[in-house]
LUMLOKOL-79787 format. One record per residue (C-alpha): residue number from 0; residue in one letter; x, y, z. Coordinates in nm, 2 decimals. Each point is the difference from the previous one (the first is absolute). Example, Ala and Ser with C-alpha at 12.3 -4.5 7.8 and 13.67 -1.06 7.14 Angstrom:
// residues 2
{0, 'a', {1.23, -0.45, 0.78}}
{1, 's', {0.14, 0.34, -0.07}}
***
This chain:
// residues 317
{0, 'x', {4.36, 7.57, 6.48}}
{1, 'x', {0.35, -0.04, -0.15}}
{2, 'x', {0.27, -0.11, 0.24}}
{3, 'x', {0.28, 0.23, 0.12}}
{4, 'x', {0.34, 0.00, -0.15}}
{5, 'x', {0.15, -0.34, 0.09}}
{6, 'x', {0.32, -0.01, 0.20}}
{7, 'x', {0.21, -0.24, -0.21}}
{8, 'x', {0.29, 0.01, -0.24}}
{9, 'x', {-0.20, -0.18, -0.27}}
{10, 'x', {-0.07, 0.20, -0.32}}
{11, 'x', {-0.33, 0.17, 0.04}}
{12, 'x', {-0.25, 0.12, -0.26}}
{13, 'x', {-0.22, 0.31, 0.02}}
{14, 'x', {-0.36, -0.11, -0.04}}
{15, 'x', {-0.31, 0.21, 0.00}}
{16, 'x', {-0.27, -0.27, 0.00}}
{17, 'x', {-0.06, -0.37, 0.01}}
{18, 'x', {-0.33, -0.14, -0.12}}
{19, 'x', {-0.11, -0.35, 0.07}}
{20, 'x', {-0.27, -0.18, -0.21}}
{21, 'x', {0.08, 0.20, -0.32}}
{22, 'x', {-0.15, -0.14, -0.32}}
{23, 'x', {0.10, 0.27, -0.25}}
{24, 'x', {0.38, -0.02, 0.00}}
{25, 'x', {0.09, -0.34, -0.14}}
{26, 'x', {-0.15, -0.35, -0.02}}
{27, 'x', {-0.21, -0.13, 0.28}}
{28, 'x', {-0.03, 0.16, 0.35}}
{29, 'x', {0.31, 0.19, 0.10}}
{30, 'x', {0.18, 0.21, 0.26}}
{31, 'x', {0.10, 0.32, -0.17}}
{32, 'x', {0.29, 0.20, 0.14}}
{33, 'x', {0.04, 0.37, -0.10}}
{34, 'x', {0.35, 0.14, 0.01}}
{35, 'x', {0.10, 0.37, 0.00}}
{36, 'x', {0.19, 0.17, -0.27}}
{37, 'x', {-0.04, 0.03, -0.38}}
{38, 'x', {0.21, 0.12, -0.29}}
{39, 'x', {-0.32, 0.14, -0.16}}
{40, 'x', {-0.24, 0.27, 0.12}}
{41, 'x', {-0.31, -0.09, -0.19}}
{42, 'x', {-0.27, 0.27, 0.04}}
{43, 'x', {-0.28, -0.26, 0.03}}
{44, 'x', {0.18, -0.23, 0.25}}
{45, 'x', {-0.23, -0.21, 0.21}}
{46, 'x', {0.25, 0.01, 0.29}}
{47, 'x', {0.15, 0.35, 0.02}}
{48, 'x', {0.10, -0.07, 0.36}}
{49, 'x', {0.25, -0.25, -0.13}}
{50, 'x', {0.17, 0.21, -0.27}}
{51, 'x', {0.28, 0.13, 0.24}}
{52, 'x', {0.28, -0.20, 0.14}}
{53, 'x', {-0.08, 0.13, 0.35}}
{54, 'x', {-0.32, -0.01, 0.21}}
{55, 'x', {-0.25, 0.28, -0.08}}
{56, 'x', {-0.25, 0.14, 0.25}}
{57, 'x', {-0.36, -0.05, -0.12}}
{58, 'x', {-0.25, 0.24, 0.14}}
{59, 'x', {-0.34, -0.17, 0.01}}
{60, 'x', {-0.25, 0.28, 0.04}}
{61, 'x', {-0.29, -0.24, 0.08}}
{62, 'x', {0.18, -0.12, 0.31}}
{63, 'x', {0.13, 0.35, 0.11}}
{64, 'x', {-0.18, 0.16, 0.30}}
{65, 'x', {0.19, 0.33, -0.05}}
{66, 'x', {0.14, 0.00, 0.35}}
{67, 'x', {0.32, 0.16, -0.11}}
{68, 'x', {0.22, -0.26, 0.17}}
{69, 'x', {0.20, -0.07, -0.31}}
{70, 'x', {0.08, 0.37, -0.05}}
{71, 'x', {0.12, 0.04, 0.35}}
{72, 'x', {0.21, -0.31, -0.03}}
{73, 'x', {0.18, 0.08, -0.32}}
{74, 'x', {0.35, 0.13, 0.08}}
{75, 'x', {0.02, 0.17, -0.34}}
{76, 'x', {-0.32, 0.20, -0.01}}
{77, 'x', {-0.11, -0.18, -0.31}}
{78, 'x', {-0.36, -0.02, 0.12}}
{79, 'x', {-0.21, 0.31, 0.06}}
{80, 'x', {-0.37, 0.04, 0.11}}
{81, 'x', {-0.22, 0.23, -0.20}}
{82, 'x', {-0.28, 0.22, 0.13}}
{83, 'x', {-0.23, -0.28, -0.10}}
{84, 'x', {0.19, -0.24, 0.22}}
{85, 'x', {0.13, -0.21, -0.30}}
{86, 'x', {0.36, -0.11, -0.01}}
{87, 'x', {0.22, 0.11, -0.29}}
{88, 'x', {0.33, -0.18, -0.07}}
{89, 'x', {0.31, 0.15, -0.15}}
{90, 'x', {0.14, -0.31, -0.15}}
{91, 'x', {0.33, 0.16, -0.09}}
{92, 'x', {0.08, 0.00, 0.37}}
{93, 'x', {-0.07, -0.37, 0.04}}
{94, 'x', {0.25, -0.12, -0.27}}
{95, 'x', {0.27, -0.13, 0.23}}
{96, 'x', {-0.19, -0.04, 0.33}}
{97, 'x', {0.12, -0.29, 0.20}}
{98, 'x', {-0.24, 0.01, 0.30}}
{99, 'x', {-0.35, 0.03, -0.14}}
{100, 'x', {-0.13, 0.15, 0.32}}
{101, 'x', {-0.32, 0.10, -0.17}}
{102, 'x', {-0.08, -0.37, -0.04}}
{103, 'x', {0.07, -0.11, 0.35}}
{104, 'x', {-0.19, 0.30, 0.14}}
{105, 'x', {-0.32, -0.09, -0.19}}
{106, 'x', {-0.21, -0.25, 0.20}}
{107, 'x', {-0.28, -0.01, -0.26}}
{108, 'x', {0.23, -0.12, -0.29}}
{109, 'x', {-0.07, 0.32, -0.19}}
{110, 'x', {0.37, 0.00, -0.08}}
{111, 'x', {0.16, -0.33, -0.10}}
{112, 'x', {0.33, -0.10, -0.14}}
{113, 'x', {0.03, -0.17, -0.34}}
{114, 'x', {0.29, -0.23, 0.07}}
{115, 'x', {0.15, -0.22, 0.27}}
{116, 'x', {0.30, -0.23, 0.01}}
{117, 'x', {-0.03, -0.38, -0.02}}
{118, 'x', {0.27, -0.26, 0.00}}
{119, 'x', {0.00, -0.31, -0.23}}
{120, 'x', {-0.08, -0.22, 0.30}}
{121, 'x', {-0.30, 0.22, 0.10}}
{122, 'x', {-0.15, -0.03, -0.35}}
{123, 'x', {0.06, -0.37, -0.01}}
{124, 'x', {-0.19, -0.04, 0.32}}
{125, 'x', {-0.29, 0.19, -0.16}}
{126, 'x', {0.01, -0.22, -0.30}}
{127, 'x', {0.00, -0.32, 0.21}}
{128, 'x', {-0.31, 0.14, 0.18}}
{129, 'x', {-0.18, 0.08, -0.32}}
{130, 'x', {0.10, -0.31, -0.20}}
{131, 'x', {-0.30, -0.20, 0.13}}
{132, 'x', {-0.23, 0.25, -0.17}}
{133, 'x', {0.16, 0.01, -0.34}}
{134, 'x', {-0.13, -0.33, -0.12}}
{135, 'x', {0.12, -0.16, -0.32}}
{136, 'x', {0.18, 0.25, -0.23}}
{137, 'x', {0.03, 0.28, 0.24}}
{138, 'x', {0.31, 0.17, 0.15}}
{139, 'x', {0.17, 0.33, 0.05}}
{140, 'x', {0.00, 0.31, -0.22}}
{141, 'x', {0.25, 0.29, 0.04}}
{142, 'x', {-0.14, 0.33, -0.11}}
{143, 'x', {0.06, 0.36, 0.07}}
{144, 'x', {0.14, 0.24, -0.09}}
{145, 'x', {0.27, -0.20, -0.18}}
{146, 'x', {0.07, -0.30, 0.23}}
{147, 'x', {0.32, -0.09, -0.17}}
{148, 'x', {0.15, 0.34, 0.08}}
{149, 'x', {0.10, -0.14, 0.34}}
{150, 'x', {0.25, -0.24, -0.13}}
{151, 'x', {0.19, -0.09, 0.32}}
{152, 'x', {-0.33, -0.10, 0.15}}
{153, 'x', {-0.19, -0.16, -0.29}}
{154, 'x', {0.27, -0.24, -0.12}}
{155, 'x', {0.04, -0.19, 0.33}}
{156, 'x', {-0.38, 0.01, 0.05}}
{157, 'x', {-0.07, -0.15, -0.34}}
{158, 'x', {0.26, -0.27, 0.07}}
{159, 'x', {-0.17, -0.08, 0.33}}
{160, 'x', {-0.33, -0.02, -0.18}}
{161, 'x', {0.14, -0.24, -0.26}}
{162, 'x', {0.15, -0.22, 0.27}}
{163, 'x', {-0.34, -0.01, 0.17}}
{164, 'x', {-0.17, -0.08, -0.34}}
{165, 'x', {-0.22, 0.31, 0.02}}
{166, 'x', {-0.14, 0.12, -0.34}}
{167, 'x', {0.14, 0.35, -0.06}}
{168, 'x', {-0.12, 0.28, -0.22}}
{169, 'x', {0.13, 0.35, -0.05}}
{170, 'x', {-0.18, 0.31, -0.14}}
{171, 'x', {0.28, 0.20, -0.15}}
{172, 'x', {0.10, 0.29, -0.22}}
{173, 'x', {0.31, -0.20, -0.11}}
{174, 'x', {0.19, 0.33, 0.01}}
{175, 'x', {0.30, -0.16, 0.17}}
{176, 'x', {0.35, -0.10, -0.09}}
{177, 'x', {-0.03, -0.30, -0.24}}
{178, 'x', {0.23, -0.24, 0.18}}
{179, 'x', {-0.18, 0.06, 0.33}}
{180, 'x', {-0.34, -0.02, -0.17}}
{181, 'x', {0.08, -0.33, -0.15}}
{182, 'x', {0.14, -0.14, 0.32}}
{183, 'x', {-0.32, 0.09, 0.18}}
{184, 'x', {-0.22, -0.14, -0.29}}
{185, 'x', {0.18, -0.33, 0.03}}
{186, 'x', {-0.14, -0.03, 0.35}}
{187, 'x', {-0.36, 0.08, -0.10}}
{188, 'x', {-0.29, -0.21, -0.12}}
{189, 'x', {-0.21, 0.29, -0.14}}
{190, 'x', {0.07, 0.35, -0.12}}
{191, 'x', {-0.23, 0.29, -0.08}}
{192, 'x', {0.20, 0.27, -0.19}}
{193, 'x', {-0.15, 0.34, -0.08}}
{194, 'x', {0.06, 0.15, -0.34}}
{195, 'x', {-0.17, 0.34, 0.04}}
{196, 'x', {0.07, 0.17, -0.34}}
{197, 'x', {0.23, -0.09, -0.29}}
{198, 'x', {0.07, 0.36, -0.08}}
{199, 'x', {0.30, 0.11, 0.22}}
{200, 'x', {-0.10, 0.37, 0.00}}
{201, 'x', {-0.36, -0.07, 0.10}}
{202, 'x', {0.12, -0.26, 0.26}}
{203, 'x', {0.23, 0.25, 0.17}}
{204, 'x', {-0.27, 0.27, 0.00}}
{205, 'x', {-0.23, -0.20, 0.23}}
{206, 'x', {0.24, -0.22, 0.19}}
{207, 'x', {0.31, 0.22, 0.03}}
{208, 'x', {0.21, -0.29, -0.12}}
{209, 'x', {0.13, -0.15, -0.32}}
{210, 'x', {-0.14, -0.33, -0.14}}
{211, 'x', {0.32, -0.13, -0.17}}
{212, 'x', {0.12, -0.22, 0.29}}
{213, 'x', {-0.35, -0.15, 0.04}}
{214, 'x', {-0.01, -0.10, -0.37}}
{215, 'x', {0.36, -0.12, 0.01}}
{216, 'x', {-0.08, -0.23, 0.29}}
{217, 'x', {-0.32, -0.13, -0.16}}
{218, 'x', {0.21, -0.09, -0.31}}
{219, 'x', {0.26, -0.18, 0.21}}
{220, 'x', {-0.26, -0.19, 0.20}}
{221, 'x', {-0.18, -0.11, -0.32}}
{222, 'x', {0.32, -0.13, -0.15}}
{223, 'x', {0.09, -0.19, 0.32}}
{224, 'x', {-0.09, -0.36, 0.09}}
{225, 'x', {-0.14, 0.09, 0.34}}
{226, 'x', {-0.32, -0.18, 0.07}}
{227, 'x', {-0.19, 0.28, 0.20}}
{228, 'x', {-0.33, 0.09, -0.16}}
{229, 'x', {0.00, 0.36, -0.13}}
{230, 'x', {-0.30, 0.23, -0.04}}
{231, 'x', {0.05, 0.34, -0.15}}
{232, 'x', {-0.24, 0.26, 0.15}}
{233, 'x', {-0.12, 0.32, -0.16}}
{234, 'x', {-0.17, 0.25, 0.23}}
{235, 'x', {-0.24, 0.16, -0.26}}
{236, 'x', {-0.01, 0.37, 0.07}}
{237, 'x', {-0.24, 0.20, -0.22}}
{238, 'x', {0.17, 0.26, -0.21}}
{239, 'x', {0.35, -0.12, 0.08}}
{240, 'x', {0.06, -0.36, -0.11}}
{241, 'x', {-0.34, -0.12, -0.12}}
{242, 'x', {0.05, 0.07, -0.37}}
{243, 'x', {-0.01, -0.29, -0.25}}
{244, 'x', {0.35, 0.07, -0.11}}
{245, 'x', {0.15, -0.03, 0.35}}
{246, 'x', {-0.20, -0.31, 0.09}}
{247, 'x', {0.09, -0.18, -0.32}}
{248, 'x', {0.36, 0.10, 0.02}}
{249, 'x', {0.02, -0.14, 0.35}}
{250, 'x', {-0.17, -0.32, -0.10}}
{251, 'x', {0.25, -0.04, -0.30}}
{252, 'x', {0.29, 0.06, 0.23}}
{253, 'x', {-0.12, -0.26, 0.25}}
{254, 'x', {-0.05, -0.25, -0.29}}
{255, 'x', {0.35, 0.07, -0.13}}
{256, 'x', {0.15, -0.06, 0.34}}
{257, 'x', {-0.16, -0.35, 0.00}}
{258, 'x', {-0.25, 0.08, 0.27}}
{259, 'x', {-0.37, -0.09, -0.03}}
{260, 'x', {-0.23, 0.18, 0.25}}
{261, 'x', {-0.11, 0.36, 0.05}}
{262, 'x', {-0.22, 0.11, 0.29}}
{263, 'x', {-0.18, 0.33, -0.06}}
{264, 'x', {-0.07, 0.20, 0.32}}
{265, 'x', {-0.28, 0.26, -0.04}}
{266, 'x', {0.06, 0.34, 0.16}}
{267, 'x', {-0.18, 0.07, 0.32}}
{268, 'x', {0.00, 0.27, 0.27}}
{269, 'x', {0.00, -0.22, 0.31}}
{270, 'x', {0.33, 0.15, 0.11}}
{271, 'x', {-0.11, 0.36, 0.00}}
{272, 'x', {-0.04, 0.01, 0.38}}
{273, 'x', {0.34, -0.14, 0.05}}
{274, 'x', {0.16, 0.28, -0.20}}
{275, 'x', {-0.17, 0.25, 0.23}}
{276, 'x', {0.12, -0.19, 0.30}}
{277, 'x', {0.37, 0.03, -0.11}}
{278, 'x', {-0.05, 0.37, -0.08}}
{279, 'x', {0.05, -0.04, -0.38}}
{280, 'x', {-0.23, 0.13, -0.28}}
{281, 'x', {-0.19, -0.26, -0.19}}
{282, 'x', {0.03, 0.06, -0.37}}
{283, 'x', {-0.31, -0.19, -0.12}}
{284, 'x', {-0.27, 0.13, 0.23}}
{285, 'x', {-0.22, 0.09, -0.30}}
{286, 'x', {0.07, -0.32, -0.21}}
{287, 'x', {-0.27, -0.27, 0.02}}
{288, 'x', {0.09, -0.36, 0.03}}
{289, 'x', {-0.02, -0.24, -0.29}}
{290, 'x', {-0.29, -0.24, -0.04}}
{291, 'x', {0.01, -0.35, -0.13}}
{292, 'x', {-0.15, 0.11, -0.33}}
{293, 'x', {0.25, 0.28, -0.04}}
{294, 'x', {0.29, -0.24, 0.05}}
{295, 'x', {-0.13, -0.26, -0.24}}
{296, 'x', {0.16, 0.15, -0.32}}
{297, 'x', {0.34, 0.01, 0.17}}
{298, 'x', {-0.02, -0.37, 0.08}}
{299, 'x', {-0.10, -0.07, -0.36}}
{300, 'x', {0.31, 0.19, -0.13}}
{301, 'x', {0.22, -0.21, 0.22}}
{302, 'x', {-0.16, -0.32, -0.11}}
{303, 'x', {0.03, 0.10, -0.37}}
{304, 'x', {0.38, 0.02, 0.06}}
{305, 'x', {0.01, -0.36, 0.10}}
{306, 'x', {0.01, 0.05, 0.38}}
{307, 'x', {-0.22, -0.15, 0.27}}
{308, 'x', {-0.18, 0.29, 0.17}}
{309, 'x', {-0.18, 0.02, 0.33}}
{310, 'x', {-0.17, 0.31, 0.14}}
{311, 'x', {-0.01, 0.09, 0.37}}
{312, 'x', {-0.34, -0.16, 0.04}}
{313, 'x', {0.08, -0.34, -0.15}}
{314, 'x', {0.35, -0.10, 0.10}}
{315, 'x', {0.06, -0.36, 0.10}}
{316, 'x', {0.28, 0.13, 0.22}}
***
């Protein structure tokens, strides 16, 4: 269980998960920290509970015993019980809730909160505990959400990691002010940057945000002399960004920026249950995941543009 809000004047970060022994978020074995808040709202997001800059109540139906305790505890009347005994949430009444009584009233963890506060010291204690399991080449990965959105927390944390010689990686949208993005990148060993679609109109349609700042920061990073290793990721979404024109255009852009590696991430529906838990519709319920064979042409298009390409199944990182 995540710790309570720490009583300290240190800067704190809002974190919705910490996973030890992670092997898919950077080189080696890692501890991955997931931070709340994101400038994008991607409709396929694997972690919808981390999109907001505040904690979100997740209702886990499989843990709920339909006792009605949460409905009785809610001071706003946001939870009602139907004739079938099932809970219904009016999420509009939860937006600025500060007490989360429905969570504390649930002894079965049917309602849980996606986000608790940690200090830099608390995370460093966790990293020291986990370090013995990383082995050679492992370290810490910051994910989300957009981990770099919490600037006042992340910069001192990254500096502490560097002082402790901890290998650091960030999974980012790069949709951040350039000066700050470069300041953070200078403290990193490894960067995953998502380029979701080169077309600004298509990008906004599925992410509710513009792609210009991401592309600007990738260009700036490519022209710099920073020694962090950069991998551009493309989440391949059928019918949206999987066309040959977009894949090749992305690969050419990466090459022109002086970068060398693209990682193709095949669409999957593993987050569908999470979208239900946060009370949001899932836009891709009828879309099948991509197989290795279906992704092979996309990898070939990238390689034909002179870029090293790895798919989600074969990454060395």
